[in-house]
C-alpha positions in Angstrom: 10.4 12.8 -13.6 11.9 16.1 -15.0 8.8 16.5 -17.2 6.5 15.9 -14.3 8.2 18.5 -12.1 8.3 21.0 -15.1 4.5 20.5 -15.6 3.8 20.9 -11.9 5.8 24.1 -11.7 4.2 25.5 -14.8 0.7 24.7 -13.5 1.5 26.3 -10.2 2.8 29.5 -11.8 -0.3 29.6 -14.1 -2.6 29.1 -11.1 -0.9 31.8 -9.1 -1.3 34.2 -12.1 -5.0 33.3 -12.5 -5.7 33.6 -8.8 -4.2 37.1 -8.8 -6.7 38.1 -11.4 -9.7 36.4 -9.8 -11.8 38.5 -7.4 -10.7 37.0 -4.0 -14.2 37.7 -2.5 -16.0 35.1 -4.6 -17.3 32.2 -2.6 -16.6 28.8 -4.2 -19.1 26.0 -4.3 -18.2 22.8 -2.4 -17.7 20.0 -4.8 -20.0 17.1 -3.8 -17.5 14.4 -4.7 -16.6 11.0 -3.2 -13.1 9.8 -4.1 -14.2 6.2 -3.3 -17.2 6.3 -5.6 -15.8 4.2 -8.5 -19.1 4.5 -10.5 -18.9 8.3 -10.3 -15.2 8.3 -11.4 -16.0 6.1 -14.4 -18.9 8.4 -15.4 -16.6 11.4 -15.2 -14.0 9.6 -17.2 -16.5 8.9 -20.0 -17.7 12.5 -20.1 -14.1 13.7 -20.2 -13.3 11.4 -23.1 -16.2 12.5 -25.2 -16.2 16.2 -24.4 -13.1 17.6 -22.6 -10.5 15.6 -24.5 -11.4 17.5 -27.7 -9.0 20.1 -26.3 -7.4 18.9 -23.1 -4.9 16.1 -22.4 -4.4 13.8 -19.4 -0.9 12.5 -20.2 -0.1 11.2 -16.7 -3.0 8.7 -16.6 -2.7 7.4 -20.1 -2.0 3.9 -18.9 -4.5 3.9 -16.1 -7.1 1.1 -16.5 -10.1 3.4 -15.7 -8.9 6.0 -18.2 -8.2 3.4 -20.8 -11.6 1.8 -20.4 -13.2 5.2 -21.0 -11.1 5.8 -24.1 -8.6 8.2 -22.6 -5.6 7.0 -24.4 -2.5 8.8 -25.7 -3.4 8.2 -29.4 -6.8 10.0 -28.9 -5.4 13.0 -27.1 -4.9 16.3 -29.0 -1.1 16.2 -28.6 -0.2 17.0 -32.2 -2.4 20.1 -32.7 -0.1 22.9 -33.8 -2.5 25.8 -34.2 -5.0 26.4 -31.5 -7.7 29.1 -31.6 -6.4 32.4 -30.2 -2.9 30.9 -30.0 -3.5 29.4 -26.6 -2.8 25.8 -26.0 -5.3 24.2 -23.6 -3.5 22.9 -20.4 -3.0 19.3 -19.5 -5.4 18.5 -16.7 -3.6 15.6 -15.0 -2.8 17.6 -11.9 -5.5 20.3 -12.1 -7.3 19.4 -8.9 -4.0 19.3 -7.0 -3.1 22.8 -8.3 -6.4 24.6 -7.9 -8.5 22.3 -5.7 -11.7 20.4 -6.4 -13.9 23.2 -5.3 -12.3 25.7 -7.7 -12.6 23.3 -10.6 -16.3 22.4 -9.8 -17.2 26.1 -9.5 -15.3 27.0 -12.7 -17.4 24.5 -14.6 -20.6 26.3 -13.4 -19.3 29.8 -13.8 -19.7 30.4 -17.6 -22.0 33.1 -18.8 -22.9 34.7 -22.2 -20.6 37.4 -23.3 -21.0 38.5 -26.9 -17.9 40.6 -26.7 -15.8 37.5 -26.5 -14.7 35.5 -29.6 -16.1 32.3 -28.0 -19.4 34.0 -27.0 -18.9 33.1 -23.3 -16.9 34.3 -20.3 -16.1 32.9 -16.9 -16.2 34.5 -13.5 -13.2 32.7 -12.2 -11.0 33.3 -15.2 -12.0 36.5 -16.9 -11.6 36.5 -20.6 -11.0 32.7 -20.7 -10.2 31.2 -24.0 -12.2 28.1 -23.2 -15.3 27.7 -25.4 -18.8 27.2 -24.2 -18.7 23.4 -24.6 -20.8 23.0 -21.4 -23.5 25.4 -22.5 -25.6 22.8 -24.4 -25.7 20.8 -21.2 -26.1 23.5 -18.6 -28.1 26.1 -20.6 -27.4 29.8 -21.1 -26.4 31.9 -18.2 -26.1 35.7 -18.0 -24.3 38.0 -15.7 -26.5 39.6 -13.1 -25.8 43.3 -12.5 -27.5 43.6 -9.1 -27.0 47.2 -7.7 -27.3 45.8 -4.1 -23.9 44.1 -4.2 -20.6 44.2 -6.0 -18.5 41.2 -7.1 -15.8 42.7 -4.9 -17.9 42.6 -1.8 -16.8 39.9 0.5 -19.0 36.8 0.7 -20.6 37.0 -2.7 -21.3 33.6 -4.1 -20.6 32.8 -7.7 -24.2 31.9 -8.2 -25.3 35.3 -7.0 -23.7 36.7 -10.1 -25.3 34.4 -12.6 -28.8 33.6 -13.8 -30.0 30.7 -15.9 -32.2 32.2 -18.7 -32.6 29.1 -20.9 -32.4 25.4 -20.1 -29.8 23.0 -21.5 -30.2 19.3 -22.2 -29.6 18.6 -18.5 -31.6 19.8 -15.6 -29.7 21.9 -13.0 -29.6 18.9 -10.7 -28.3 16.6 -13.5 -25.7 19.1 -14.6 -24.5 19.4 -11.0 -24.2 15.6 -10.8 -22.4 15.4 -14.1 -19.8 18.1 -13.3 -19.3 16.4 -9.9 -18.5 13.2 -11.7 -16.0 15.0 -13.9 -14.3 16.7 -10.9 -14.3 13.3 -9.1 -12.5 11.8 -12.1 -10.0 14.6 -12.3 -9.3 14.2 -8.5 -8.7 10.5 -9.2 -6.5 11.3 -12.2 -4.3 13.6 -10.0 -3.9 10.8 -7.4 -4.9 7.5 -8.9 -3.5 5.5 -5.9 -5.0 7.6 -3.1 -7.7 5.1 -2.1 -5.2 2.2 -2.2 -2.7 4.3 -0.1 -5.4 4.9 2.5 -6.3 1.3 2.7 -2.7 0.3 3.0 -2.1 3.1 5.5 -4.6 1.5 8.0 -2.7 -1.8 7.8 0.7 0.0 8.2 -0.6 1.8 11.3 -1.9 -1.5 12.8 1.4 -3.2 12.1 3.4 -0.4 13.7 1.1 -0.5 16.7 1.7 -4.2 17.2 5.4 -3.8 16.5 5.7 -1.0 19.1 3.8 -3.1 21.6 6.2 -6.1 21.1 9.2 -3.8 21.1 8.1 -2.4 24.5 8.1 -5.8 26.1 11.4 -6.7 24.4 12.9 -3.6 25.9 11.6 -4.5 29.4 13.1 -8.0 29.1 16.4 -6.7 27.9 16.8 -4.0 30.6 15.6 -6.4 33.3 18.7 -8.5 32.7 20.9 -5.4 32.6 19.5 -4.2 36.0 20.0 -7.6 37.6 23.7 -7.7 36.5 24.3 -4.4 38.1 
C-alpha cells in the first residue's frame, strides 16, 4: 500500500511538472475508447506487450488475467535495467490514465514529430524534449512540425494536429494508427481501474437493493409509529 501511494504521489508530481511546461492552449484529441470493449482492451494489451514493454512497466496489473494472457508478466518487464539512455528511467504506466487522463495519453501518442536536434531524432508537442524514442514512427509515419505564420502554438484553441503534418506514411494508415492507439489507451485505462466495469455492474444491483430496502423500511416505520400513536 505504501508503495502504491508513493508511486501515485510521484506520478502526480511529475504530471504537475509536465503540465506546467506544456503550452496550455493546445487542444487535446478526444480518445475514442470504450471501457467495456474487451476485444479492444485485449488488442491494446498485446500491442503494449510487444512494443511499450520494451521500456515501460505495469507492475500493478502483473497478476491480471488479461495482462497475463497478453504476456505482460513481471518476469518480462524491464525491472532490472540499471542504465537507461540519457539517465532517465521510463515511468511505470499502471496509473498513467488516472494521472493524466485518457485524452492526454491518446494525444501524446499522436504528437511525435521529427527533430534532428534531439538524440532520439524525435520530439513531442505535449512533453517538449521528451526522452521517449520514436517507437511509434514506423507505425504512424514521419511527422514534421508546421511553422504556420497565421497562428502560434500559444494562441488559444490551436489543436495539436494543426501543428503537425504527416510527410511519409508508416506501416499503418492514419485510420488504423488511430484505432491502434485507441486500443492501447483503452488498455491503459483498464489497467488503471481493472474492476471498473464490474463495480458499475454491481453498483446497479446495490442501488436496486437500497431502493427496495428503503421502500420496506418506510412501511416498517409507518407500522411502528402507528402503534406508538395509538398508545398515546
